[in-house]
LODREN-139175 format. One record per residue: z, x, y of N, C-alpha, C in turn; residue in one letter. Coordinates in steps of 0.001 Angstrom, whole numbers, padded with zeros to 6 digits, always signed. Layout:
LODREN-139175
ZXYZXYZXYa ...
//
This chain:
LODREN-139175
-043619+124269-032243-042405+123110-032736-043044+122567-033944m -042141+122608-035281-042437+122071-036294-042320+120769-036141s -043181+119780-037164-043477+118682-037042-041915+118235-037143p -041348+118425-038165-039727+118108-038387-039235+118172-036741q -038813+118833-036093-037883+119463-034894-038358+118578-034095k -040016+118273-033712-040485+117283-032867-040313+116098-033161q -039933+115619-034453-039480+114147-034759-037764+113862-034465s -037290+115311-034725-035523+115338-034379-035558+114864-032677g -035982+115473-031975-036299+115364-030552-036990+114637-029955f -037427+114164-030858-038096+111841-030259-036986+111398-030288a -036331+111319-031721-034912+110574-031965-033720+110492-030652a -033724+112075-030201-032589+112106-029697-032771+111146-028380i -033982+111828-027739-034902+111387-026574-034705+109826-026807y -034876+109283-027744-034692+108006-027678-033575+107234-027704l -032419+108134-028385-031362+107520-028263-030806+107510-026881t -030787+108832-026496-030462+108990-025027-030851+107595-023857v -032258+107181-024152-032858+106641-023216-032113+104907-023525l -031998+104834-024817-031475+103415-025181-029897+103603-024562i -029169+104740-024809-027699+104588-023969-027750+104505-022827l -029047+105022-021978-029152+105198-020393-029647+103316-020284a -030784+102908-020550-030907+101856-020568-029377+100779-020761v -028781+101262-021679-027634+100587-022346-026232+100263-020986s -026215+101550-020882-025603+102186-019291-025561+101180-017985l -026982+101567-018039-027341+100991-016809-027472+099204-016989t -027479+098738-017872-027284+097374-018185-026129+096907-017840l -024803+097762-018609-023408+097583-018635-023101+097484-017322t -023354+098736-016644-022937+098797-014983-023147+097457-014476a -025182+096903-014857-025256+095988-014106-024017+094807-013954g -024083+094560-015081-023461+093288-015302-022360+093393-014724i -021449+094276-014883-020065+094817-014255-020414+094911-013144f -020973+095142-012458-021321+094759-010660-021510+093360-010704v -022327+092957-011409-022498+091281-010946-021718+090308-011379l -020467+091085-012365-019363+089908-012907-018331+090350-011991t -018562+091299-011256-017281+091898-010200-017268+091079-008646s -019038+091108-008579-019466+089897-007408-019116+088610-007914v -019354+088234-008501-019432+086591-009185-018033+086563-009078q -016897+087254-009469-015702+087244-009495-015033+087039-008474q -015306+088491-007189-015122+088021-005731-015445+087009-005330k -016716+086437-005473-017116+084983-004962-016152+083954-005704d -015863+084161-006560-015114+082865-007200-013456+083407-006464i -013267+084035-006029-012045+084498-005871-012008+083743-004616q -012875+084107-003324-012704+083753-002140-013561+082471-001805n -013728+081878-002912-014148+079862-002776-012462+079506-003186i -012002+079700-004346-010574+079719-004185-009652+079591-003329i -009617+081254-002826-008719+081001-001534-009386+080656-000247q -010459+079977-000206-010946+079629+000773-010117+077981+000392s -010543+077390-000642-009929+076589-000400-008476+075938-000538s -007988+077134-000703-006094+076956-000924-006122+077100+000647q -006439+078437+001671-006577+078265+002795-006223+076587+003355s -007729+076159+003350-007972+074901+003507-006953+073696+003748y -006264+073903+002169-005612+072921+002076-004144+073255+002913f -004049+074840+002605-002881+075473+003565-002541+074565+004699l -003870+074730+005472-003600+074104+006680-003875+072860+007079a -004493+071754+005605-004206+070774+005866-003015+070238+005663e -002035+071136+004638-000694+070778+004810+000116+070910+006137a -000660+071922+006720+000171+072057+007874+000321+071148+008723g -000997+070176+008926-001267+069607+009997-000797+068169+009283l -000617+067952+008273+000055+066716+007683+001565+066733+008017e +002244+068160+007768+003985+067958+008387+004113+068165+009526d +002984+068509+010511+003814+068452+011514+002973+066842+012302a +002560+065956+011721+002103+064437+011956+003242+064189+011561i +003781+064067+010758+005080+063124+009909+006198+063192+010688l +006339+065040+011410+007331+064958+012131+007582+064460+013066r +005907+064434+013762+005827+063702+014988+005905+062013+015059i +005705+061379+013828+005417+060207+013602+007039+059677+013366k +007255+060430+012710+009140+060141+012724+010152+060676+013670n +009282+061373+015040+010839+061885+015870+011243+062668+015283s +011181+063628+014271+011979+065044+013885+011759+065836+015182m +012764+066868+014602+012837+068032+015689+011684+068639+014923p +010889+069351+016442+009398+070303+015834+009722+071630+016814i +009184+072699+016893+008721+073171+017642+007429+073740+017821s +006768+074049+019327+005889+073812+019670+005069+074734+018573a +005688+076019+018436+004959+077030+017212+005891+077361+015687n +005292+077147+014616+006407+077209+013707+005258+077716+012431y +005912+078387+010986+004817+078975+010233+005703+077675+008744i +004752+077085+007800+004925+076703+006981+004995+077555+005699m +005525+078518+005013+005122+078973+003669+005059+078043+002237s +003859+078259+001438+003448+077912+000277+003329+078540-000647v +003926+078744-002028+003813+080132-002600+003628+081403-002026d +002048+081952-001853+002317+083480-001624+000933+082822-000189t +000955+081827+000162+000202+081405+001364+000736+080686+002288g +000867+081027+003440+001316+079819+004370+000342+079271+005433q +001328+078516+006586-000068+077804+007631+001013+078394+008758a +000235+078692+009824+000786+079134+010730+000668+077752+011922i +001189+076618+012494+001000+075455+013073+001388+075636+014515v +000922+075225+014933+001066+074986+016993+000577+073761+017287s +001259+073157+018549+001211+071858+019156+001316+071978+020460i +000069+071494+020794+000160+071626+022378+000050+070106+023090a +000498+070005+023735+001102+068450+024570+000531+068681+025936s -001012+068212+025866-001322+068045+027534-001116+066889+028916p -000684+065929+027813+000361+065148+028646+001117+063893+027473n +002173+063327+028182+002940+062555+026935+002532+062254+025814p +001375+061250+026181+000698+060378+025343-000530+061251+024118n -000143+062188+024310-001269+063236+023454-000840+064700+022860t -000720+064752+021245-000527+065957+020806-001638+066712+019968r -002181+067746+020071-003453+069055+019520-002306+069551+018678i -002137+069313+017509-001948+070082+016435-003362+071058+015633i -002786+072341+015868-003819+073356+015082-003124+073875+013973r -003586+074452+012950-002770+074767+011624-003917+075869+011143a -003299+077026+010645-004064+078695+010934-003768+078623+009068k -004411+078080+008069-003994+078323+006229-004560+080134+006177g -003773+080918+005735-003947+081823+005244-003838+082078+003527t -004821+082124+002825-004280+083019+001217-005093+083951+000824k -004440+085302+000856-005194+086531+000733-005898+087327+001937g -007175+087386+001468-008086+087916+002993-008636+086621+003520d -008501+085331+003340-009413+084375+003967-008221+083536+004446v -008743+083133+005677-008392+081915+006544-008862+080823+006701s -008308+079666+007389-008950+078435+007473-008486+077861+009076k -008895+077253+009973-008168+076822+010912-008839+075326+011029t -008324+074388+010929-008026+073087+011288-006922+072708+012447l -007625+071222+013152-007092+070540+014457-007070+068949+014439e -005923+068342+014940-006531+066924+014473-005784+066778+016286v -005968+065691+016606-005554+064981+017845-005004+063821+017920q -003626+063637+018037-003161+062612+018174-002974+061699+019339l -002765+060204+019719-002761+059843+020629-002103+058704+020337s -001264+057969+021859-000076+056867+021344-000834+056115+021922i -001212+055100+021271-002197+053930+021465-000890+052549+022375q -001720+052747+023911-000492+051598+024307-001392+050353+024960t -000792+049515+025197-001106+048598+025875-000427+048102+027545i -001344+048102+028576-001170+048310+029831-000820+047093+030703n -000417+046220+030557-000341+044811+031216-000559+044982+033154p -000909+044586+033583-000739+044137+034685-000166+043802+035646d +001272+044328+036001+002634+043714+036227+002129+044143+037664f +001643+043239+038505+001323+043613+040091+002384+043299+041127f +003361+042129+040224+004026+041403+041126+005172+040824+040584y +006328+041011+041575+007712+040471+041147+007504+039374+039985g +007043+038422+041235+006753+037355+039897+005362+036594+039994a +005430+036341+038610+003893+035380+038451+003904+034276+037893q +003736+033120+038250+003715+032139+037482+002637+031151+037287a +002091+030501+036343+001287+029528+036264+001601+028399+036676g +000838+026980+036301+000340+026274+036598+001759+025052+037012t +002547+025434+036663+003908+024886+037138+004701+025720+038415l +004047+026724+038517+004983+027214+039832+006037+027792+039630g +006704+028143+041265+007864+028684+041579+008878+027740+041992i +010247+027751+041583+011209+026838+042403+012593+028259+042955v +012856+027999+044103+013388+028983+044877+014754+028316+045709m +015686+028592+045085+017079+027644+045819+017569+028508+046510e +018599+028305+047491+019188+028581+048416+019225+030003+048447n +018992+030671+049133+019237+032433+049228+018805+033147+048070n +017975+032578+047337+017368+033326+046272+016271+034156+047036s +015690+035497+046023+015265+036321+047263+014003+036635+046186r +012590+037166+046418+011533+038440+046031+011614+039213+046473i +011922+040107+046244+011891+041383+046877+011424+042676+046106e +011195+043566+046958+011149+045321+045857+012171+045876+045794g +012248+047115+045529+013552+047873+045649+013056+048850+046727t +014183+049252+047156+014422+050444+048361+013607+049777+049296l +013663+048797+049761+012663+048190+051031+011264+047699+050757g +011072+047828+049787+009667+047558+049365+009148+046159+049273q +008248+045760+049716+007407+044409+049134+007552+043845+048057a +007936+042579+047945+008151+042064+046550+007428+040704+047040g +005780+040916+046045+004873+040381+045979+005144+039100+044840n +004121+038210+044848+004362+037096+043771+002482+036319+043982i +001915+036022+042739+001388+035166+042621+001032+033984+041486y +000835+032688+041856+001486+031862+041708+000167+030829+041611s +000345+029876+040032-001589+029151+040219-000915+027796+040264n +000244+027455+041030+001271+026426+041041+001505+026415+042041g +002517+025074+042931+003136+025610+044162+004135+026336+044149p +004864+026731+045339+006108+027634+045868+007067+026785+046175v +008099+026782+045995+009030+026183+046618+010333+026120+046692e +010689+026148+048026+012139+026121+048272+012952+025348+048524g +014274+025463+049023+014925+024554+049786+014992+023534+050771s +015054+022280+050453+014245+021491+051565+015729+021365+052261e +016856+022198+052407+017663+021776+053252+017754+023061+053890q +016622+023527+054460+016217+025514+054769+017805+026081+054657g +017300+026437+053247+018355+027440+051888+018012+028979+052127g +017205+029513+053100+016509+030910+053155+015808+031568+052024n +015132+030725+051478+014982+031046+050441+013637+032520+050626s +013650+033315+050581+013070+034754+051166+012130+035288+049695v +010591+035537+050423+009819+036620+049730+009539+037671+050765i +009627+038614+050461+009316+040155+051092+007732+040818+051301t +007186+039805+050612+005584+040396+050273+004787+039525+050600g +003892+039768+050325+002742+038699+050267+003020+037777+049127t +002218+036271+049557+002506+034998+048452+001058+034069+048230v +000840+034346+047248-000599+034054+046672-000762+032755+045804l -001069+031755+046376-000958+030210+045975-002197+030183+045392v -002815+029830+043932-003926+029588+043357-004046+027832+043779a -002913+027262+043010-003757+025790+043255-002130+024894+043666n -002067+024790+044914-001152+024108+046085-000302+024384+046906g +000581+024247+047097+000996+024298+048497+002367+025478+048175s +002875+025800+049454+003381+026451+049269+004783+025819+051211l +005704+025507+050198+006971+025005+051188+008120+025412+051635k +009077+025315+052352+010023+025450+052849+010826+026811+051862d +009434+028065+052451+009545+029670+051625+009798+030052+053535v +010564+031827+053408+010214+032266+054214+009332+033848+053774t +008460+033397+054251+007583+034998+053834+007578+035782+054877v +007962+036880+054178+007879+038761+055309+006671+038999+055087l +005467+038735+054325+003890+039529+054514+003297+038084+055082g +002215+038312+054152+001011+036901+054711+001140+036372+053235d +000611+034763+053862+000836+033581+052979-000666+032998+052989a -000860+033062+051375-002142+032368+050951-002175+031174+050541h -002458+029960+050813-001918+028729+050058-003037+027401+050374a -003270+026556+049929-004073+025432+050448-003255+024997+051741n -001728+024877+051337-001314+023756+052232+000224+024299+052241t +000328+024398+053771+001674+025339+054390+002602+024402+055064i +003468+024311+054217+004518+023219+055212+006317+023917+054936t +006857+023657+056577+008416+024649+056582+008176+025563+056038s +007444+026229+056543+007749+027625+056204+007630+028479+057421s +008500+029922+057332+008175+030943+058102+007761+031809+057580k +006401+032563+058399+005372+032960+057704+005536+034353+059102i +006130+035662+058568+006013+036600+059251+004685+037291+059719c +003697+037487+058560+002517+037886+058754+001753+036909+059161g +000228+037002+058146-000930+036325+058812-000543+034630+057477n -001567+034173+058317-001808+032529+056933-002959+032456+056756a -002990+032528+055568-004541+031778+055207-003966+030234+054283y -005010+029218+055216-004256+028095+054769-005728+026935+054626y -005728+025719+054313-006419+024518+054732-005598+023629+055305q -004570+023150+055463-003733+022764+056249-001943+023510+056572t -001704+023560+057592-000463+023680+058384+000393+022722+058724i +001702+022781+058795+002172+021528+059690+002856+022490+061220d +003077+021397+062046+003590+021685+063236+004591+023004+063244a +005480+022737+062448+006827+024011+062313+005977+025271+062064d +005526+025300+061107+004917+026746+060255+004205+027061+061309s +003096+026571+062151+002301+026655+062689+003335+027810+064082l +003749+027096+064482+004466+027585+065846+005190+028055+065474d +005957+028515+064574+006833+030238+064080+006090+031134+063677f +004325+031068+063449+003682+031802+062724+003538+032818+064635l +003027+031529+065316+002127+031938+067023+003946+032926+067201n +005038+032108+067197+006135+033064+067913+007412+033503+067087d +007248+034233+066027+007929+034437+065252+009393+035119+065490p +010481+035042+065074+011830+035377+065811+012957+036030+064659s +013464+036624+065525+014680+037663+064581+015787+036553+064521n +016453+036656+062977+016105+038177+062272+015586+037801+061335p +014828+036439+061370+013789+036345+060370+012651+037490+060170t +012360+037945+060948+010793+038811+061184+011532+040150+061498c +010680+040877+061229+011140+042525+061300+010406+042620+062761q +011165+043848+063813+011045+043953+065139+009223+045099+064388d +008409+044883+065435+008452+044470+066650+007612+043071+066163p +008346+042361+066605+007836+040738+066640+006526+040625+067370l +005481+040507+066238+004116+039984+066429+003539+038382+066468t +002925+038099+066754+002590+036873+066668+001624+037048+065260p +001677+036194+064010+001081+036439+062883-000431+035488+063603g -001648+035550+062580-002845+035409+062644-003326+034035+062093t -003470+033040+062550-003898+031938+061636-005398+031461+061068a -005947+031578+059582-006938+031341+059489-007070+030155+058483h -007289+029101+058948-007312+028271+058898-008782+027913+057637p -008994+026515+057074-010776+026826+056296-010761+027645+054971e -009388+028889+055326-009576+029748+053824-009440+028929+052662s -010431+030206+051914-010487+029106+050701-009355+029799+049700s -008922+028986+048822-007406+028995+047947-007910+030230+047143d -007051+031048+046869-006955+032133+046243-007379+031709+044275p -007883+032560+043872-008685+032061+042361-007178+031870+041953p -007481+031018+040702-006204+031275+039767-006425+032612+038772l -005276+032988+038769-004960+034331+037960-004582+034229+036553q -005311+035196+035750-005013+035325+034133-003439+035994+034339n -002751+035609+033368-002050+036243+032649-001592+037664+032489m -000779+038584+032710-001853+039715+032372-001299+040387+030933p -001051+039253+030196-000911+039540+028639-001773+038683+027815i -002273+039121+027629-003362+037686+026657-002893+037734+025353s -003175+036769+024899-002791+036343+022991-003052+037209+022219d -004387+037658+022339-004455+039207+021289-003669+040462+021084s -003177+040537+022578-002254+041565+022699-001151+041410+021917n -000475+040217+022343+000840+039474+021551+000509+039690+019830i -000536+039084+019696-001115+039298+018083-000870+040977+017686n -001513+041619+018426-001460+042892+018390-000167+043333+017706q +000542+043136+019077+002015+043728+018907+002568+042838+017474w +002727+041486+017130+003281+041043+016128+002517+041536+014915k +001604+041709+014515+000913+042811+013431+001481+044129+013531a +001715+044984+014823+002324+046375+014215+004024+046210+014003e +004469+044947+014134+005929+044775+013524+005832+044510+012335a +004945+043859+011632+004625+043095+010180+004777+044620+009636v +003825+045794+009833+004014+047307+009311+005048+047539+008804e +006050+047544+009428+007418+047962+009249+008741+047116+007962g +007856+045865+008097+008541+045344+006704+008879+043620+007398g +009346+043391+006313+009516+041498+006884+011335+041588+006603v +011873+041138+007876+013275+040659+007025+013383+038735+006438l +013570+039230+005463+013806+037227+005387+015370+036835+005684n +015429+036032+006805+016752+035647+006999+017125+036024+008896g +018286+035615+009429+018448+036007+010614+019295+037539+010663n +018754+038306+011825+019396+039390+012236+020278+039150+013130l +021914+039651+012427+022981+039440+013173+023493+040665+013266t +023594+041217+014767+023583+042472+015459+025402+042382+015599v +026281+042977+014374+027657+042923+014465+028023+044009+014773s +027195+045557+014916+027350+046435+015106+026453+047258+015806s +026446+048606+016832+025326+049488+017161+024267+049189+016184n +023293+049148+016413+021866+049038+015429+021081+049250+016140l +020138+050254+015533+019023+051114+015743+018034+050145+014896s +016608+049744+015542+015919+048754+014509+014311+048527+014950y +013854+048690+013851+012362+048055+013852+011433+049850+013976g +010287+049618+013849+009438+047752+013788+009429+046726+012844p +009827+045906+013091+010155+044836+011875+010088+043615+012706k +009235+042394+011580+009569+041176+011601+010440+040478+011152e +011012+039279+011738+012259+038692+011269+012083+037033+011109i +011833+037202+009925+011693+035480+009721+012749+034775+009659e +013244+034504+011062+014779+033955+011834+015094+034016+013055g +016365+034518+013378+016926+034507+014248+017574+035827+014615n +017087+036329+016042+018010+037176+016663+019386+036985+017186i +020822+037411+016741+022053+036935+017083+022949+038133+016690i +023057+038350+018798+023662+039186+019563+025206+038841+020413m +025827+037931+019689+026918+037224+020134+027900+037686+020082t +028692+039100+019328+029942+040092+018910+029918+040987+020511s +030822+041366+020288+031314+041953+021651+030795+043424+021732n +029755+043573+023269+029675+044996+023522+028736+045835+022344n +027898+045260+021627+027068+045622+020895+025197+046325+021317k +024952+047034+020795+023514+047464+021230+022461+047524+020146i +021586+046935+020270+020079+046727+019515+019099+047918+020390l +019371+048999+019490+018045+050255+020054+017042+049702+019419t +015903+049339+020074+014481+049243+019601+013658+050703+019262v +013474+050851+018030+012839+051931+017652+011337+051198+017445e +010807+050591+017043+009222+050135+017145+009469+048523+017704g +008285+048005+017565+008470+046375+017733+008822+045864+016936t +009870+044657+017446+010726+043600+016661+009639+041922+017345i +009573+041558+016205+009060+039925+016177+010284+039163+015358h +010734+038421+016115+011568+037124+015272+010768+035690+015630a +010623+034999+014156+010076+033775+014509+010906+032843+015251t +012300+033148+014737+013345+032288+015737+013524+032660+017171g +014737+032486+017538+015187+032296+018705+015944+033563+018793y +016453+034147+020277+017262+035072+020682+018241+034835+021459l +019594+035537+021178+021101+035065+021696+021567+036210+021842d +021768+036141+023386+022640+037542+023576+023915+037670+024634v +024990+037561+023901+026022+037334+024740+027186+038258+024368s +027986+038196+025305+029425+039066+025111+029251+040413+025553n +028697+041072+026594+028283+042091+026752+027142+042877+025894g +027116+042112+024849+025700+042919+023947+024711+043227+024845s +023336+043791+024295+022286+044586+024988+021363+044987+024580a +020251+044969+024845+018832+045716+024169+018173+046745+024732i +017557+048059+024129+017482+048977+024844+016393+049540+024090r +015242+050246+024893+014392+051504+024031+014958+052327+023507c +014797+053085+022221+015045+054182+021980+014598+055330+023189s +015396+056691+023059+014554+057498+023900+013367+057943+023326p +013411+057953+022373+011856+058384+021841+010406+057782+022381s +010638+056790+022732+009965+055910+023562+009624+056926+024866y +010082+057665+025168+009492+058724+026661+009591+058165+027466g +007641+058002+028078+007385+057472+028920+007142+055391+028770l +006769+055281+027224+006602+054570+027091+007791+053304+027242n +006993+051936+026737+008084+050560+026808+008088+050180+025609s +009104+049063+025312+009024+048842+024182+009340+047186+024252c +008606+046397+023395+008616+044751+023285+009589+044006+021762i +010121+043315+022160+011034+042334+021540+010679+040559+021477v +009666+040023+020562+008748+038805+020789+009659+037945+019611i +009753+037066+020572+010604+035361+019856+009987+034438+020249v +009617+033756+019172+008775+032489+018841+009282+031173+020017d +010447+031561+019687+011348+030358+020268+012052+030587+021626q +013501+030017+021622+014194+030446+022885+014285+031573+022810w +014963+031992+024126+016034+033021+024423+017176+033107+025464a +018050+033086+025289+019403+033153+026027+020240+034259+025842h +020373+034354+027728+021451+035789+027623+022483+035247+029397f +023536+035401+028007+024788+035380+028850+025787+036175+028960e +026537+037266+029882+027676+037987+029837+027054+038763+028892n +025851+039431+029303+025195+040561+028460+025630+041635+029167n +024981+042679+028632+025166+044102+029012+024324+044400+029760g +023730+045721+029597+022731+046400+030359+021400+046515+029522i +020458+045880+030085+018954+045924+029475+018329+047189+029673f +017539+048126+028877+016834+049127+029951+015907+049728+028648q +015277+050482+029162+014013+051412+029212+014626+051960+027708g +013489+053516+027662+013987+054287+026976+015140+055290+027867s +014871+055243+029237+016240+056306+029906+015055+056698+031025g +013705+057281+030856+012967+057656+031595+012653+056779+032530q +011973+057564+033618+011382+056635+034780+010311+056085+034095g +010306+054602+034644+008657+053777+034520+009151+053279+032928g +009683+053793+032198+009930+053285+030830+010513+051495+030770s +010514+050528+030509+011041+049370+030246+011236+048565+029103y +012460+047473+028803+011939+046852+027721+011509+045127+028298i +010794+044825+027161+010216+043440+027772+010304+042452+026763m +011485+041624+026853+011487+040140+026154+010585+039213+026169i +009809+039189+025293+008566+037961+025362+008956+036556+024890l +008901+035742+025054+008631+034323+024186+007572+033757+024339s +007063+033454+022962+005568+032143+022991+006446+031099+023055t +007701+030442+023039+008010+029375+023496+007283+028289+024256s +007115+026922+024108+005997+026256+024769+007146+025640+025754d +008305+025465+025950+008865+025271+026866+009298+025132+027842c +008605+024018+028684+008066+024230+030074+009068+023591+030805d +009846+022972+030599+010991+021903+031166+010852+020537+031611g +009994+020280+030675+009394+018933+030840+010137+018206+028946t +010272+018507+028600+010900+018526+027124+012101+019181+026996f +012696+019086+025761+014066+019634+025311+013724+020187+023939s +013244+019774+023103+012746+020328+021509+012754+021523+021364a +014110+022176+020663+013922+023899+020362+014258+024235+021626n +014470+023929+022361+014795+024804+024065+016273+024909+024261c +016293+025854+024888+017073+026380+025512+017973+025734+026745t +019031+025834+027539+019424+025042+028634+018690+024722+029770h +018518+024199+030636+017325+023513+031504+016333+023395+030162h +015921+022665+029237+014741+022443+028765+013483+024100+029262n +014436+024935+028903+013544+026789+029621+013620+026842+027922a +012313+027993+028398+012143+029075+027194+012818+030472+027277a +013411+030639+028464+014344+031816+028965+015242+031168+029468m +016363+031529+029386+017614+031165+030271+018521+032388+030782d +018592+033020+031700+018867+034253+032320+020544+033541+033432l +021704+034036+032006+023107+033775+033186+023459+035374+033844h +022953+036456+033065+023182+037521+033752+022115+038681+034500n +022237+039688+035375+021121+040621+036130+020752+041365+034432g +019722+041841+034808+018564+042721+033515+017690+043812+034521a +017966+044672+035208+017331+045597+035677+016730+046182+034785t +015682+046492+035034+015088+047429+034158+014297+046757+032882g +014718+045445+032829+013786+044568+031839+012856+043200+032053a +011700+042761+031489+010796+042456+032314+011030+041330+030973i +010942+039700+031649+011028+038735+031215+009564+038059+030923f +009227+037457+030354+007887+037196+030108+007742+035621+029238y +007214+034485+029174+006939+033279+028842+005846+032608+029381a +004529+033034+029029+003561+032893+029131+003271+031473+029273n +003683+030554+028258+003662+028972+027844+004618+028312+028202d +006004+029172+028714+007112+028278+029215+008121+028758+030372g +009349+028311+030482+009793+028163+032180+010852+028740+031501f +011173+029945+033084+012416+030847+032775+012945+030552+034070i +014638+030173+033994+015444+029513+034620+016507+030752+034950y +016725+031677+036473+017275+032148+036860+018822+031593+037260l +019870+031830+036622+021480+031157+037412+021542+031997+038591h +022517+031540+039477+022979+032198+040620+023843+033373+040470n +023252+034664+041200+023606+035938+041580+022734+036830+040157g +021991+036227+039210+021317+037094+038468+020167+037704+039379v +019827+039208+038372+018983+040127+039625+017993+041065+038305v +016930+040617+038290+015963+041317+037290+014581+041872+037901v +014202+042692+037143+013226+043426+037551+011590+042285+038153s +011255+041815+036570+009903+040965+037185+010167+039871+035867e +009241+038791+036825+009581+037638+035871+008052+037118+035801l +007429+036761+034043+006180+035779+034360+006490+034708+033084t +005805+033823+033832+006253+032524+033349+005144+031211+033713a +005112+030302+033084+004045+029094+032970+005160+028438+034730k +006504+028319+034691+007118+028159+035814+008336+028704+035604k +008792+029492+036997+010098+030025+038017+010887+029338+038289i +012144+029486+038042+013214+028627+038722+014337+029723+039228q +014261+029880+040355+015668+030981+041058+016574+029931+041483l +017747+030090+040471+018813+029341+040893+019406+029966+041898n +020480+029437+042791+021367+030268+044386+021445+031892+043972q +020881+032445+045069+021688+033960+045081+020649+034626+044299g +020023+033792+043324+019007+035027+042056+018001+035617+042795a +018076+036675+042443+016930+037918+042948+016171+038745+041662v +014919+038343+042077+014243+039427+041677+013789+040412+042420i +014037+041406+041789+014172+042887+042101+012245+043615+041789r +011351+043566+042717+010787+044330+042080+010518+046027+041541y +010247+046770+041025+009958+047739+040939+008747+048235+040490e +008404+049205+041502+006544+049736+041260+006521+050853+040287q +007177+051113+039334+006916+051470+038032+006121+050408+037754g +006434+049232+037757+005976+048617+036971+004232+048376+036579l +003691+048821+037724+002198+048700+037537+001793+049543+036628i +002169+050685+036647+002045+051774+035526+002388+051393+033788n +003205+050616+033849+003837+050389+032370+002932+050433+031456s +003672+051112+030369+002746+051661+029210+003379+050653+028050s +002777+049763+027055+003755+049400+026420+003315+050146+024859f +003962+050452+023475+003327+050984+022547+004378+050168+021414s +003914+050609+019825+004296+049697+019131+005881+050169+018185s +006074+051602+019243+006825+052768+018568+006739+053879+018593g +007609+054811+019293+007441+056460+018511+006561+056618+017612p +007432+055752+016122+006313+056276+015037+004696+055739+014929g +004910+054630+014985+003680+053481+014090+002583+053543+015499g +002892+054320+016803+001994+054296+017831+001410+055671+017975s +001490+056736+017534+000580+057626+017016-000453+057461+016083w -001901+057400+016655-003041+057352+015683-003506+058915+015970k -004155+058852+014663-005182+060343+014588-006515+060054+015303v -006908+060852+016217-008162+060415+017153-009166+061508+016818e -008868+062372+016153-010284+062835+015376-009567+064465+014645s -009806+064612+013822-009655+065810+012522-011019+066617+012056w -010665+068051+012592-012267+069042+012120-011428+070100+011774k -012372+071213+011493-012393+072366+010955-012835+073283+012332e -011888+074143+012609-012604+074510+014516-012798+076121+013637v -011917+076728+012798-012586+077882+012313-012367+078450+011054e 
//
């Protein structure tokens, strides 16, 4: 081959070689770019899927907190992506929400657990009193529903009518500091001193008078139930210890803080028509004196003034509380006369609690209601709990309530405390919305 032909062949070979290398490099760059673009697309879709799942969770949480209608399973579409949301309820106070977000071929699944934060006071007794004790006038009773026992615990004396007015306690009486006098007790009695009382069960005491001891040894009908068996005397028994009130100051402060989270009303709340309300702090009074009006509690209500309820008006928990109970707190007195029906959410075990922080204990009259009391009840309110840790609660004749706790309690003629067993497990929350709290938030797939 001539040198000229050899030179031409070399040029062609070199050109082909360069072209092949160029094609190879171009193909490599194309493949690399395609892989990078796919990776970038996957990263974008992965982020979009995550945010879709997050949006699904937030949508479900918003609906649950605001008691909006919501299905156990639903799909939320956003542009060309979607979130599949499922909600499990292992118990009434827990929700587990899963949301699967999908964009293109990429999916992400997130899970959140919500729970209702509750406070569970120890309402073990039909009545619990502080150091000023309990006064029971003629034919007043402390009992349980459906024939159950109505137990009481008092840090001060328990006294009935001196005229043998048949003041009856159907359960056990525990007096931590003082005497039991002029009362009929169908269960056991624990007190330092027992005087002029009929005990159908056993008696634990330091001192007992002859009449009380005679009846203990020889009980009679119709006071005690058959079979009539003598009770056992336990002289020189230690006094029951002083009992703490079931709700602490920190619990009350927590509820007040939850009320503030719903905003503040400057001035009185006058309920002149049916009203759903709360959570809210009221810098004033709650006035419910119009005819037959209902205040439905949607979240904890705290008023810095007083509460006045009359003329058939009443307070109830919103149905959305479910098994939980609601609270209305006032810093001054509470008065109830010719009121309507107080109740919880409508489900068993749900109650409304009216709580006064007033220190009107019957010994002075400034800023107090009738009888120098923190609370004065003229009408029955079964399904309601009345609480005045530092004050005096007065029940007028014929009044029937579910539970009373106060520094001092007085039952007028024919008044009845009828304890409901469900109070033992009562759970109080700040409200259907404010009470749901996020316990955990995590990616599961």
